[in-house]
DOTORTOR-888195 format. One record per residue (C-alpha): x, y, z; residue number from 0. Coordinates in pm, 1 decimal. Layout:
# DOTORTOR-888195
x_y_z_pos
X_Y_Z_NUM
...
***
This chain:
# DOTORTOR-888195
x_y_z_pos
-935.2_899.0_3774.5_0
-597.9_1025.2_3662.1_1
-470.9_1020.2_3304.2_2
-238.3_725.9_3364.9_3
-534.6_501.7_3438.6_4
-693.0_593.1_3105.4_5
-381.0_537.4_2897.1_6
-395.7_156.6_2856.9_7
-754.9_172.0_2729.5_8
-670.0_453.5_2489.0_9
-371.1_260.2_2357.6_10
-588.5_-44.3_2295.7_11
-831.9_160.7_2089.0_12
-542.6_314.7_1894.8_13
-441.8_-40.6_1802.4_14
-775.9_-87.9_1623.6_15
-798.2_273.3_1501.3_16
-832.4_195.5_1125.0_17
-1121.2_-42.4_1198.9_18
-1291.2_222.9_1412.5_19
-1249.5_489.1_1143.9_20
-1389.7_262.9_870.2_21
-1684.2_164.0_1091.8_22
-1769.4_525.7_1177.1_23
-1761.9_634.8_812.9_24
-1967.7_330.8_712.9_25
-2231.4_419.4_975.6_26
-2225.7_782.2_859.4_27
-2297.9_671.4_501.8_28
-2593.9_459.3_613.1_29
-2734.6_750.9_815.8_30
-2688.1_1004.5_533.7_31
-2831.8_785.1_260.0_32
-3203.7_835.7_343.1_33
-3151.0_1212.5_374.5_34
-3017.3_1262.4_19.2_35
-3203.1_1257.1_-310.4_36
-3103.3_1021.0_-590.8_37
-2922.5_1295.4_-783.2_38
-2686.3_1402.3_-501.4_39
-2653.3_1070.3_-323.7_40
-2380.6_900.9_-537.7_41
-2138.6_1195.1_-527.6_42
-2189.0_1289.4_-163.3_43
-2174.1_934.0_-30.6_44
-1886.0_848.1_-261.6_45
-1692.0_1144.6_-126.8_46
-1764.4_1037.0_232.9_47
-1647.7_682.3_153.2_48
-1333.3_815.4_-14.7_49
-1250.9_1033.9_284.6_50
-1315.9_733.5_507.9_51
-1078.5_513.3_310.7_52
-793.7_759.7_320.2_53
-868.3_855.2_682.8_54
-824.6_485.2_766.1_55
-496.3_496.1_575.7_56
-381.8_784.0_796.5_57
-510.0_596.4_1102.9_58
-285.6_306.1_1004.6_59
16.9_534.4_1027.5_60
-97.3_640.5_1375.5_61
-154.6_277.3_1470.4_62
199.7_190.7_1362.8_63
334.5_416.1_1637.1_64
172.9_198.3_1904.1_65
277.9_-164.9_1844.8_66
178.5_-439.8_2084.5_67
-108.3_-661.5_2197.4_68
-459.9_-541.6_2276.2_69
-796.0_-671.6_2396.3_70
-689.6_-969.7_2600.3_71
-404.0_-1050.5_2357.6_72
-643.7_-1115.2_2069.2_73
-508.3_-832.1_1849.3_74
-140.9_-778.7_1769.6_75
-12.9_-461.3_1604.9_76
330.6_-509.1_1450.8_77
501.1_-434.0_1119.7_78
326.2_-737.5_967.5_79
-28.2_-625.8_1052.2_80
48.9_-261.7_966.8_81
164.9_-369.7_619.2_82
-168.5_-537.4_550.2_83
-370.1_-256.6_709.7_84
-198.8_-7.0_480.7_85
-255.5_-227.6_175.6_86
-623.1_-299.2_248.0_87
-714.2_62.8_326.6_88
-529.5_182.2_13.6_89
-720.3_-73.6_-194.9_90
-1047.1_46.7_-40.9_91
-976.6_409.2_-130.3_92
-884.1_327.9_-490.6_93
-1189.2_102.7_-538.5_94
-1413.3_385.2_-416.3_95
-1252.7_611.4_-678.5_96
-1325.6_359.2_-954.9_97
-1688.4_331.2_-839.1_98
-1788.7_698.1_-882.9_99
-1852.6_668.5_-1255.2_100
-1960.6_305.9_-1243.2_101
-2255.5_361.9_-1008.9_102
-2385.4_645.0_-1229.6_103
-2361.6_439.7_-1548.1_104
-2508.9_121.0_-1401.0_105
-2779.5_303.0_-1196.9_106
-2674.1_135.6_-870.9_107
-2778.7_284.3_-537.8_108
-2474.4_429.3_-363.4_109
-2554.3_412.8_8.4_110
-2551.6_36.6_62.4_111
-2270.5_-8.2_-189.2_112
-2020.5_223.6_-21.9_113
-2128.4_116.9_326.0_114
-2065.1_-249.6_245.7_115
-1721.5_-174.2_101.3_116
-1616.7_6.0_420.4_117
-1767.4_-258.3_650.0_118
-1601.5_-533.5_445.4_119
-1267.8_-354.1_484.1_120
-1321.4_-352.5_863.7_121
-1328.5_-731.9_865.4_122
-1026.0_-757.6_637.7_123
-818.2_-521.8_849.9_124
-914.1_-706.8_1165.6_125
-815.7_-1039.5_1007.0_126
-464.3_-911.5_946.5_127
-403.4_-820.9_1311.8_128
-607.4_-1089.0_1488.8_129
-400.2_-1357.9_1662.7_130
-693.8_-1556.1_1802.0_131
-877.7_-1804.5_1580.1_132
-1230.1_-1720.4_1699.4_133
-1169.5_-1349.3_1635.1_134
-1030.0_-1437.2_1291.9_135
-1352.3_-1627.8_1220.4_136
-1565.6_-1328.8_1322.1_137
-1356.5_-1093.0_1106.6_138
-1375.0_-1338.9_817.3_139
-1754.1_-1339.4_840.0_140
-1771.3_-958.7_847.6_141
-1564.9_-950.5_529.9_142
-1749.1_-1237.9_360.6_143
-2104.8_-1116.8_420.9_144
-2018.9_-779.4_266.3_145
-1866.7_-935.2_-45.5_146
-2155.8_-1183.6_-84.2_147
-2397.3_-890.6_-111.8_148
-2168.6_-674.0_-326.2_149
-2134.9_-956.7_-580.6_150
-2508.0_-929.5_-657.4_151
-2535.4_-551.6_-684.3_152
-2613.0_-550.2_-1058.3_153
-2977.4_-618.4_-979.6_154
-3092.0_-585.0_-1342.3_155
-2863.7_-871.8_-1443.6_156
-2964.0_-1231.7_-1374.4_157
-2602.1_-1344.1_-1391.3_158
-2515.1_-1108.6_-1104.8_159
-2781.4_-1258.6_-877.5_160
-2661.8_-1604.8_-974.2_161
-2302.0_-1516.0_-889.1_162
-2402.9_-1377.2_-549.2_163
-2606.4_-1688.1_-460.9_164
-2331.7_-1924.1_-578.3_165
-2068.2_-1729.0_-385.7_166
-2283.4_-1731.9_-71.1_167
-2358.9_-2105.4_-81.3_168
-2004.8_-2219.4_-153.3_169
-1861.7_-1959.7_83.9_170
-2082.3_-2089.5_363.8_171
-1946.2_-2440.5_314.0_172
-1589.9_-2305.7_317.7_173
-1657.6_-2112.6_637.8_174
-1790.5_-2430.5_797.7_175
-1467.7_-2609.5_707.6_176
-1262.8_-2330.7_867.0_177
-1473.5_-2331.7_1183.9_178
-1449.1_-2709.9_1213.6_179
-1071.6_-2679.9_1173.4_180
-1063.6_-2427.5_1459.0_181
-1258.5_-2671.2_1678.0_182
-1017.1_-2954.9_1595.2_183
-718.4_-2733.1_1667.9_184
-868.7_-2642.0_2004.9_185
-914.0_-3011.8_2074.6_186
-550.8_-3079.0_1983.9_187
-390.4_-2794.7_2177.4_188
-648.6_-2669.1_2429.0_189
-631.2_-2312.4_2293.8_190
-746.0_-2093.6_2004.7_191
-463.3_-1841.5_2052.5_192
-216.1_-1871.1_1766.3_193
84.9_-1809.9_1991.2_194
-30.0_-2073.7_2243.4_195
-96.5_-2318.9_1960.6_196
254.6_-2255.0_1828.9_197
410.1_-2318.7_2170.2_198
214.7_-2642.9_2213.1_199
292.4_-2778.9_1866.6_200
662.6_-2689.9_1885.1_201
701.6_-2854.6_2227.3_202
667.6_-3209.6_2094.8_203
517.8_-3433.0_1824.0_204
196.6_-3284.9_1682.6_205
-118.6_-3490.1_1751.8_206
-327.3_-3620.8_1464.2_207
-605.3_-3373.3_1542.2_208
-364.8_-3086.7_1469.6_209
-300.0_-3220.5_1116.6_210
-674.2_-3251.2_1058.2_211
-736.3_-2903.4_1200.5_212
-477.7_-2744.0_970.7_213
-622.0_-2927.7_669.5_214
-977.7_-2809.6_742.9_215
-869.0_-2449.6_803.9_216
-663.8_-2455.9_485.0_217
-970.4_-2569.3_286.5_218
-1173.7_-2277.6_423.2_219
-902.3_-2019.7_359.4_220
-809.8_-2173.9_23.0_221
-1163.9_-2104.6_-96.4_222
-1130.8_-1736.8_-4.7_223
-808.8_-1693.1_-205.2_224
-943.6_-1896.5_-503.0_225
-670.8_-2158.8_-480.6_226
-727.0_-2488.3_-666.5_227
-906.7_-2720.1_-612.1_228
-1129.6_-2475.3_-419.8_229
-1156.9_-2232.3_-712.8_230
-1473.9_-2349.0_-889.1_231
-1676.5_-2042.4_-786.7_232
-1429.3_-1785.6_-915.9_233
-1504.3_-1749.4_-1292.9_234
-1883.5_-1731.1_-1249.4_235
-1869.8_-1487.5_-956.5_236
-1614.0_-1260.9_-1123.9_237
-1818.8_-1255.0_-1444.7_238
-2144.1_-1160.1_-1271.5_239
-2019.7_-920.8_-1003.2_240
-1973.2_-546.1_-1074.1_241
-1623.2_-483.1_-1211.6_242
-1506.2_-249.4_-928.2_243
-1629.3_-510.8_-679.1_244
-1428.3_-778.1_-861.1_245
-1120.9_-556.1_-834.3_246
-1193.9_-524.4_-462.1_247
-1271.8_-889.3_-386.3_248
-979.3_-1020.3_-592.2_249
-727.8_-819.2_-388.2_250
-831.8_-695.7_-40.7_251
-996.6_-1016.7_93.5_252
-712.2_-1220.3_-52.9_253
-454.1_-1000.6_119.2_254
-635.1_-1046.6_451.7_255
-664.3_-1423.9_409.7_256
-299.0_-1454.2_310.1_257
-213.5_-1266.2_631.2_258
-413.3_-1524.4_828.2_259
-250.0_-1811.5_639.7_260
96.3_-1676.4_715.8_261
13.7_-1651.2_1085.6_262
-142.0_-1998.0_1101.0_263
126.9_-2172.9_896.7_264
437.0_-2006.6_1040.8_265
354.2_-1844.4_1375.4_266
152.6_-2148.8_1484.9_267
415.5_-2390.7_1344.2_268
147.8_-2577.4_1147.6_269
244.6_-2941.2_1094.9_270
252.9_-3091.0_744.5_271
227.0_-2754.4_573.7_272
494.6_-2805.4_306.1_273
338.5_-3087.2_105.6_274
-8.5_-2931.7_134.6_275
107.4_-2594.6_0.4_276
322.6_-2756.9_-269.3_277
28.3_-2948.3_-416.8_278
-218.4_-2658.8_-399.7_279
33.3_-2412.5_-549.4_280
111.3_-2642.6_-842.6_281
-258.6_-2713.8_-907.0_282
-354.5_-2345.2_-886.5_283
-87.2_-2231.5_-1131.6_284
-163.7_-2506.8_-1381.0_285
-544.2_-2511.2_-1372.7_286
-566.4_-2130.4_-1361.8_287
-347.4_-2075.1_-1667.1_288
-496.2_-2359.0_-1871.4_289
-848.1_-2234.7_-1792.5_290
-758.6_-1878.8_-1899.4_291
-630.5_-1995.3_-2238.6_292
-980.1_-2073.4_-2370.6_293
-1167.1_-1769.6_-2234.9_294
-1321.5_-1507.3_-2460.3_295
-1472.6_-1301.3_-2178.9_296
-1208.2_-1070.1_-2029.0_297
-1353.0_-1089.5_-1676.5_298
-1352.2_-1471.1_-1682.9_299
-1000.2_-1466.2_-1824.0_300
-878.4_-1252.1_-1535.8_301
-1068.5_-1477.2_-1294.0_302
-863.7_-1777.6_-1407.2_303
-556.6_-1552.8_-1397.9_304
-639.3_-1477.9_-1033.9_305
-635.9_-1851.8_-958.7_306
-293.8_-1884.1_-1121.3_307
-153.4_-1591.0_-924.6_308
-278.5_-1747.1_-601.6_309
-57.7_-2042.3_-696.5_310
246.3_-1822.1_-757.9_311
195.6_-1656.3_-419.9_312
153.9_-1988.5_-240.5_313
491.5_-2090.3_-382.6_314
644.3_-1835.9_-144.6_315
455.5_-1997.7_143.1_316
634.9_-2325.0_72.5_317
976.4_-2154.4_95.4_318
1178.2_-2082.0_408.7_319
1011.2_-1814.0_626.8_320
1296.2_-1560.4_617.9_321
1278.6_-1547.9_236.7_322
926.5_-1667.1_163.5_323
729.7_-1428.2_384.7_324
883.2_-1104.7_242.5_325
834.7_-1243.2_-110.3_326
468.8_-1322.4_-33.8_327
406.3_-973.9_106.0_328
570.2_-802.5_-191.6_329
373.4_-1020.4_-434.4_330
46.6_-934.6_-257.7_331
112.8_-560.6_-290.8_332
218.4_-586.1_-655.7_333
-78.3_-800.1_-752.1_334
-319.0_-560.8_-579.6_335
-192.5_-262.3_-782.0_336
-202.5_-428.7_-1122.8_337
-528.9_-619.2_-1074.7_338
-730.2_-324.2_-943.0_339
-598.1_-119.1_-1234.8_340
-700.3_-384.1_-1488.5_341
-1053.6_-408.9_-1351.0_342
-1078.0_-29.0_-1336.0_343
-1017.7_-18.5_-1712.0_344
-1273.3_-294.2_-1763.5_345
-1536.9_-115.1_-1553.7_346
-1492.0_207.9_-1751.5_347
-1492.7_41.9_-2092.4_348
-1776.8_-205.1_-2029.9_349
-2052.5_55.4_-2055.7_350
-2411.0_28.3_-1935.5_351
-2503.2_-324.8_-1834.2_352
-2137.7_-431.7_-1877.4_353
-2203.7_-523.4_-2240.1_354
-1847.1_-476.5_-2367.4_355
-1649.6_-749.2_-2193.2_356
-1542.2_-986.0_-2472.0_357
-1204.0_-984.5_-2645.4_358
-1367.1_-876.2_-2973.7_359
-1498.9_-563.0_-2802.2_360
-1139.5_-457.8_-2725.3_361
-1035.9_-477.0_-3091.2_362
-891.0_-145.7_-3205.3_363
-892.9_8.9_-2857.4_364
-535.6_129.7_-2917.5_365
-668.5_364.4_-3187.9_366
-997.2_459.9_-3024.2_367
-851.1_535.7_-2680.2_368
-467.6_524.3_-2682.0_369
-434.8_627.2_-2315.4_370
-680.7_365.0_-2188.9_371
-515.8_92.8_-2399.1_372
-167.3_194.6_-2284.3_373
-274.3_185.7_-1919.7_374
-426.6_-161.4_-1956.4_375
-109.8_-273.8_-2134.1_376
101.4_-170.3_-1833.2_377
-114.3_-384.4_-1604.7_378
-110.8_-682.1_-1841.3_379
268.8_-666.7_-1881.5_380
298.8_-659.6_-1502.9_381
70.4_-963.4_-1474.9_382
304.3_-1142.3_-1717.6_383
609.0_-1039.6_-1515.6_384
789.7_-814.2_-1764.9_385
1083.9_-610.1_-1623.4_386
1019.6_-250.4_-1513.2_387
686.0_-357.3_-1359.3_388
597.7_-478.0_-1010.7_389
498.3_-819.3_-1143.5_390
855.9_-892.2_-1252.6_391
1011.9_-847.5_-909.8_392
713.5_-1019.3_-745.4_393
775.8_-1339.7_-941.4_394
1153.2_-1301.1_-915.0_395
1143.2_-1286.0_-535.3_396
894.6_-1573.2_-509.5_397
1092.9_-1806.0_-735.1_398
1422.4_-1703.9_-570.8_399
1282.1_-1785.1_-226.7_400
1159.2_-2122.6_-354.9_401
1498.1_-2205.1_-509.0_402
1675.4_-2120.1_-183.3_403
1442.7_-2370.7_-14.9_404
1536.3_-2639.0_-274.6_405
1187.6_-2638.5_-427.4_406
1324.8_-2674.4_-779.8_407
1029.7_-2877.7_-907.1_408
778.7_-2617.5_-795.1_409
985.7_-2339.3_-954.7_410
995.5_-2526.3_-1286.1_411
617.1_-2563.0_-1276.6_412
586.7_-2190.8_-1197.9_413
816.0_-2079.9_-1480.7_414
637.1_-2300.6_-1734.9_415
302.8_-2163.4_-1620.8_416
433.6_-1807.7_-1648.4_417
511.8_-1878.5_-2013.4_418
158.6_-2011.0_-2065.8_419
15.5_-1703.6_-1892.3_420
211.7_-1470.7_-2119.9_421
14.4_-1602.7_-2417.9_422
-332.5_-1498.7_-2304.8_423
-218.8_-1162.8_-2163.3_424
-38.4_-1080.0_-2488.0_425
-346.7_-1193.6_-2677.0_426
-540.7_-902.1_-2525.3_427
-264.5_-657.0_-2621.9_428
-257.5_-794.1_-2977.5_429
-634.3_-752.0_-3007.7_430
-615.6_-392.2_-2882.7_431
-337.4_-280.1_-3115.2_432
-335.1_-515.0_-3415.4_433
-701.8_-583.0_-3486.4_434
-959.3_-348.8_-3633.3_435
-1289.2_-311.6_-3452.3_436
-1581.6_-496.9_-3610.9_437
-1806.0_-202.4_-3532.6_438
-1738.1_145.9_-3407.9_439
-1771.2_151.2_-3028.4_440
-1766.3_492.1_-2865.9_441
-1524.6_515.2_-2573.3_442
-1634.6_776.8_-2322.7_443
-1371.6_1013.3_-2180.8_444
-1214.1_901.4_-1854.5_445
-1361.8_1108.1_-1567.1_446
-1140.5_1262.1_-1301.0_447
-1203.0_1000.9_-1029.3_448
-1136.5_708.6_-1262.6_449
-829.8_886.6_-1402.1_450
-694.9_930.6_-1049.5_451
-750.6_560.3_-972.9_452
-575.1_452.2_-1292.7_453
-286.7_692.3_-1225.2_454
-241.1_562.7_-868.3_455
-239.6_197.7_-973.1_456
-16.4_253.2_-1277.4_457
236.2_456.7_-1077.1_458
235.3_192.9_-800.7_459
289.7_-84.9_-1057.1_460
586.0_92.7_-1217.1_461
729.0_208.6_-883.2_462
735.0_-148.6_-752.4_463
911.1_-253.2_-1072.3_464
1181.5_15.3_-1055.3_465
1233.0_85.0_-683.5_466
1120.8_-226.6_-494.4_467
1382.7_-192.4_-220.4_468
1186.7_7.8_36.7_469
876.9_-213.9_17.7_470
1086.3_-529.8_32.2_471
1280.1_-393.6_329.1_472
956.3_-328.7_518.5_473
828.7_-672.5_416.6_474
1145.7_-827.3_561.7_475
1088.9_-640.3_886.7_476
729.8_-766.7_885.0_477
857.0_-1122.5_848.9_478
1087.9_-1078.3_1145.6_479
801.7_-944.9_1358.4_480
585.9_-1240.3_1258.5_481
852.8_-1499.5_1342.0_482
970.0_-1330.3_1661.4_483
***
């Protein structure tokens, strides 16, 4: 055979190159794990996972040079999917960095842990480029099964096992809803291809089955992003899961699911989407912020915060596509940086068995560890939406897009909820700097890997708050590719 005959196949594999790289490194970790002793295993396997994460990041840049469809038009590489590939692989690399110290302190076996993170990232990356509902379901399951297991990795803690079981049971129900929605959509349109569904639904009045299919799929995906009223699992799972895993599962899977939601709602011209998103966004913002007000456990507080931020992001979904999609993409990137950073601080400070996770434990942290407290403050101010941080422009773009779509009521609800959210974020800062510790708690020095993770997330948070133009420009190009 000549080279020309091989080229199409090679191009198709280039279009799933990040997934291939992550899979190969995940397999390598599982093969190396039995060959290493317990002393060397965490460092060696952690290094392999870190190289795998950043190799997948480089593979994303290679993938971007070969846009187009692949594998019987089930995968589409464009600026939209490349954006999410880059974000998910970057999140994976940073989470691996935050896990180096954590696994040593908590005495967690490294092989399965790092392997599951990489395999979970494979599913998330595939979700962002899949344009066929059955393939999206398969990718969703790859991602979900990994996070179900990771949530229960603190085997010496009963609450961790409980969180894993609860996440698995409720997640299985949500997956069933999504799959039933796919079946209804196939019945309504005769296809599971998103582009074919979009052509069918835009050609005439949408059948009733299409409305039901969208509703069922939205329930399944709403569970994955912790949007109200599908959020019940979130506080318990976040509290019991290992802190680096919470940073991972609160950002990367959400980014992948939001990518799917954008494709389903806009590329497939989903009927009845506006009122559905409006209600869920308003409920998520309100219930998330009110729930966070009464929390004393920092992980549960940030869990309710995650629900509220899902509502802010969904506000962009209700806006017009040309403004709402770039705003949603920028918000996803900003939230990933500040939330991973916040949970990185929590994982370092919590100590063995994650004992130090209440607000009282953080009292006086500004004196005991000024650098750690200052870093957490940056992330909390960004979560509030203070200028000079990524969170400010994220909310600004979302609310601007909603106003341009005449969603004044939803913007008012969002602004009021932002004011409520400021209270409990500032409460943590007040405790760190204005309260004396009840007892002296030793804060261990920040190791190199954790310091690198905190530096990356803090720099990203500030960069997005000072120079958002380049990211927003790429997000706008992504929106055009999606709507083309």
